[in-house]
VONUDO-729809 format. One record per residue (C-alpha): x, y, z; residue number from 1. Coordinates in nm, 3 decimals, always signed. Example, Ala and Ser with C-alpha at 12.3 -4.5 7.8 and 13.67 -1.06 7.14 Angstrom:
2
     east    north       up  resi
   +1.230   -0.450   +0.780     1
   +1.367   -0.106   +0.714     2
This chain:
237
     east    north       up  resi
   +0.452   -1.513   +1.587     1
   +0.829   -1.545   +1.559     2
   +0.903   -1.175   +1.529     3
   +0.650   -1.081   +1.260     4
   +0.548   -0.715   +1.261     5
   +0.216   -0.779   +1.088     6
   +0.012   -1.083   +0.987     7
   -0.126   -1.128   +0.635     8
   -0.405   -1.369   +0.558     9
   -0.548   -1.486   +0.225    10
   -0.926   -1.464   +0.243    11
   -0.978   -1.505   -0.134    12
   -0.775   -1.623   -0.429    13
   -0.574   -1.379   -0.636    14
   -0.426   -1.309   -0.977    15
   -0.176   -1.592   -0.942    16
   -0.428   -1.847   -0.810    17
   -0.468   -2.118   -1.071    18
   -0.783   -2.285   -0.933    19
   -0.961   -2.013   -0.730    20
   -1.125   -1.692   -0.838    21
   -1.029   -1.357   -0.686    22
   -1.374   -1.312   -0.536    23
   -1.496   -1.617   -0.345    24
   -1.420   -1.631   +0.027    25
   -1.207   -1.922   +0.149    26
   -1.226   -1.849   +0.521    27
   -1.514   -1.833   +0.767    28
   -1.595   -1.530   +0.984    29
   -1.495   -1.726   +1.296    30
   -1.155   -1.808   +1.148    31
   -1.078   -1.448   +1.058    32
   -1.200   -1.316   +1.393    33
   -0.984   -1.569   +1.576    34
   -0.676   -1.462   +1.380    35
   -0.739   -1.094   +1.450    36
   -0.801   -1.161   +1.820    37
   -0.487   -1.371   +1.866    38
   -0.273   -1.122   +1.674    39
   -0.407   -0.841   +1.894    40
   -0.290   -1.030   +2.204    41
   +0.061   -0.985   +2.066    42
   -0.003   -0.624   +1.966    43
   -0.002   -0.710   +1.598    44
   -0.230   -0.600   +1.313    45
   -0.376   -0.827   +1.047    46
   -0.394   -0.734   +0.681    47
   -0.611   -0.930   +0.442    48
   -0.554   -1.029   +0.080    49
   -0.903   -0.974   -0.062    50
   -1.035   -0.974   -0.416    51
   -1.408   -0.907   -0.395    52
   -1.685   -0.776   -0.168    53
   -1.766   -1.105   +0.003    54
   -1.418   -1.139   +0.148    55
   -1.390   -0.767   +0.214    56
   -1.706   -0.755   +0.426    57
   -1.586   -1.055   +0.625    58
   -1.244   -0.895   +0.681    59
   -1.377   -0.554   +0.786    60
   -1.631   -0.700   +1.028    61
   -1.355   -0.910   +1.187    62
   -1.141   -0.601   +1.244    63
   -0.853   -0.634   +0.998    64
   -0.633   -0.327   +0.963    65
   -0.617   -0.322   +0.584    66
   -0.759   -0.466   +0.265    67
   -0.484   -0.561   +0.021    68
   -0.568   -0.543   -0.354    69
   -0.949   -0.511   -0.342    70
   -1.001   -0.583   -0.712    71
   -1.376   -0.536   -0.676    72
   -1.509   -0.317   -0.392    73
   -1.874   -0.215   -0.404    74
   -2.034   +0.089   -0.240    75
   -2.134   -0.106   +0.070    76
   -1.778   -0.227   +0.130    77
   -1.633   +0.120   +0.074    78
   -1.878   +0.268   +0.325    79
   -1.780   +0.000   +0.577    80
   -1.412   +0.081   +0.530    81
   -1.477   +0.448   +0.601    82
   -1.686   +0.363   +0.910    83
   -1.431   +0.120   +1.053    84
   -1.119   +0.313   +0.950    85
   -0.997   +0.019   +0.744    86
   -0.700   +0.099   +0.523    87
   -0.687   +0.013   +0.153    88
   -0.357   -0.095   -0.006    89
   -0.468   -0.123   -0.370    90
   -0.147   -0.242   -0.541    91
   -0.289   -0.098   -0.863    92
   +0.010   -0.196   -1.075    93
   -0.097   -0.559   -1.037    94
   -0.371   -0.492   -1.295    95
   -0.289   -0.151   -1.447    96
   +0.080   -0.171   -1.544    97
   +0.086   -0.408   -1.841    98
   +0.467   -0.408   -1.870    99
   +0.490   -0.512   -1.505   100
   +0.220   -0.776   -1.547   101
   +0.376   -0.941   -1.850   102
   +0.720   -0.946   -1.690   103
   +0.612   -1.143   -1.384   104
   +0.336   -1.393   -1.449   105
   +0.223   -1.695   -1.642   106
   -0.031   -1.673   -1.923   107
   -0.335   -1.755   -1.704   108
   -0.232   -1.495   -1.443   109
   -0.179   -1.228   -1.709   110
   -0.527   -1.298   -1.842   111
   -0.681   -1.276   -1.493   112
   -0.500   -0.949   -1.419   113
   -0.601   -0.782   -1.742   114
   -0.964   -0.891   -1.705   115
   -0.971   -0.748   -1.352   116
   -0.816   -0.414   -1.454   117
   -1.131   -0.209   -1.508   118
   -1.300   -0.323   -1.186   119
   -0.978   -0.262   -0.992   120
   -0.944   +0.092   -1.124   121
   -1.308   +0.173   -1.050   122
   -1.277   +0.027   -0.700   123
   -0.976   +0.248   -0.632   124
   -1.160   +0.555   -0.758   125
   -1.467   +0.466   -0.551   126
   -1.257   +0.433   -0.236   127
   -1.066   +0.753   -0.309   128
   -1.385   +0.954   -0.361   129
   -1.538   +0.819   -0.040   130
   -1.237   +0.912   +0.175   131
   -1.106   +0.563   +0.250   132
   -0.756   +0.577   +0.398   133
   -0.516   +0.457   +0.127   134
   -0.155   +0.345   +0.166   135
   +0.083   +0.278   -0.121   136
   +0.214   -0.076   -0.126   137
   +0.348   -0.345   -0.353   138
   +0.303   -0.715   -0.394   139
   +0.640   -0.825   -0.531   140
   +1.002   -0.761   -0.441   141
   +1.223   -0.568   -0.480   142
   +0.985   -0.323   -0.314   143
   +1.214   -0.023   -0.365   144
   +1.203   -0.063   -0.742   145
   +0.824   -0.098   -0.758   146
   +0.698   +0.174   -0.524   147
   +0.743   +0.473   -0.757   148
   +0.561   +0.302   -1.047   149
   +0.280   +0.220   -0.802   150
   +0.258   +0.583   -0.692   151
   +0.253   +0.695   -1.056   152
   -0.023   +0.445   -1.130   153
   -0.237   +0.581   -0.847   154
   -0.194   +0.936   -0.977   155
   -0.290   +0.820   -1.325   156
   -0.604   +0.667   -1.173   157
   -0.714   +0.990   -1.007   158
   -0.509   +1.064   -0.696   159
   -0.345   +1.403   -0.663   160
   +0.033   +1.409   -0.644   161
   +0.023   +1.512   -0.278   162
   -0.230   +1.242   -0.190   163
   -0.005   +0.982   -0.351   164
   +0.302   +1.102   -0.163   165
   +0.111   +1.101   +0.166   166
   -0.011   +0.748   +0.092   167
   +0.351   +0.633   +0.068   168
   +0.479   +0.825   +0.373   169
   +0.242   +0.926   +0.650   170
   -0.031   +0.673   +0.573   171
   +0.210   +0.386   +0.531   172
   +0.376   +0.472   +0.860   173
   +0.041   +0.487   +1.041   174
   -0.066   +0.151   +0.901   175
   +0.269   -0.003   +1.000   176
   +0.247   +0.144   +1.352   177
   +0.564   +0.351   +1.319   178
   +0.419   +0.700   +1.273   179
   +0.574   +0.812   +1.603   180
   +0.919   +0.763   +1.448   181
   +0.882   +0.830   +1.076   182
   +0.640   +0.915   +0.795   183
   +0.620   +1.293   +0.842   184
   +0.867   +1.582   +0.866   185
   +0.862   +1.670   +1.235   186
   +1.110   +1.754   +1.509   187
   +1.228   +1.443   +1.691   188
   +1.157   +1.190   +1.418   189
   +1.415   +0.979   +1.238   190
   +1.507   +1.216   +0.953   191
   +1.455   +0.966   +0.670   192
   +1.448   +1.203   +0.373   193
   +1.499   +1.223   +0.001   194
   +1.605   +1.531   -0.195   195
   +1.473   +1.561   -0.551   196
   +1.598   +1.772   -0.840   197
   +1.244   +1.857   -0.953   198
   +0.913   +1.914   -0.776   199
   +0.697   +1.596   -0.768   200
   +0.386   +1.809   -0.717   201
   +0.436   +1.938   -1.072   202
   +0.479   +1.587   -1.212   203
   +0.480   +1.273   -0.997   204
   +0.743   +1.122   -1.229   205
   +0.987   +1.371   -1.073   206
   +1.016   +1.125   -0.783   207
   +1.265   +0.955   -1.015   208
   +1.487   +1.267   -1.012   209
   +1.668   +1.158   -0.698   210
   +1.961   +1.364   -0.570   211
   +2.017   +1.268   -0.206   212
   +1.896   +1.001   +0.036   213
   +1.913   +1.059   +0.411   214
   +1.878   +0.779   +0.666   215
   +1.836   +0.906   +1.021   216
   +1.982   +1.240   +0.919   217
   +2.291   +1.104   +0.744   218
   +2.347   +1.089   +0.369   219
   +2.353   +0.730   +0.250   220
   +2.329   +0.788   -0.127   221
   +2.371   +1.071   -0.376   222
   +2.589   +1.375   -0.432   223
   +2.751   +1.519   -0.120   224
   +2.920   +1.843   -0.022   225
   +3.161   +1.902   +0.272   226
   +2.880   +2.038   +0.491   227
   +2.597   +1.812   +0.382   228
   +2.721   +1.504   +0.571   229
   +2.627   +1.672   +0.899   230
   +2.269   +1.579   +0.820   231
   +1.947   +1.705   +0.975   232
   +1.872   +1.486   +1.273   233
   +1.537   +1.637   +1.370   234
   +1.335   +1.600   +1.053   235
   +1.192   +1.312   +0.856   236
   +0.982   +1.212   +0.560   237
């Protein structure tokens, strides 16, 4: 697998697919199961780009770790995700953030994204209400510039501020198999932290009010004081 940490497969088409819909499956159950089994031999997870319920059911039954996008998830699929512990990485901005959409895609892709917006939002809300594990993620680089808008979009769609923050920290770390080292504030972890000027639980947009960034307990960006460079080596976020 040439050093890959995770494997992503495309079970359906997507917003940028010019000839396929976002909903029809393009892989067989045997193909997906084989990929998951071989990846597991290397200790790797498989995430699946999925648009609709046909591909989602196939992916969940084969044992994928996460559904990426999930533009249309019905009640049956959501129940399966809860039962199997399958993560959902909704990438809501792909259909909900019109400024983002129009800045990145061709006319046909913009049309597909906007037409999928209502189903995507309802699918996210259905998964959230059912208790599906959700991790914040993005579909385009630079990831660092897109994550906060994605978190804001999830809050606008019904997540609480704390749920959204957890989706981008603890849940993301669990899905990426690095929760032992990062993702929560605990003694012995890597002390990757941010310091904000305002409380994001009051307004999720306060995540933009960045003051300090710690990497492994050392300040790597922001305002510093003579004592602050000592860091805090036993905490993380």
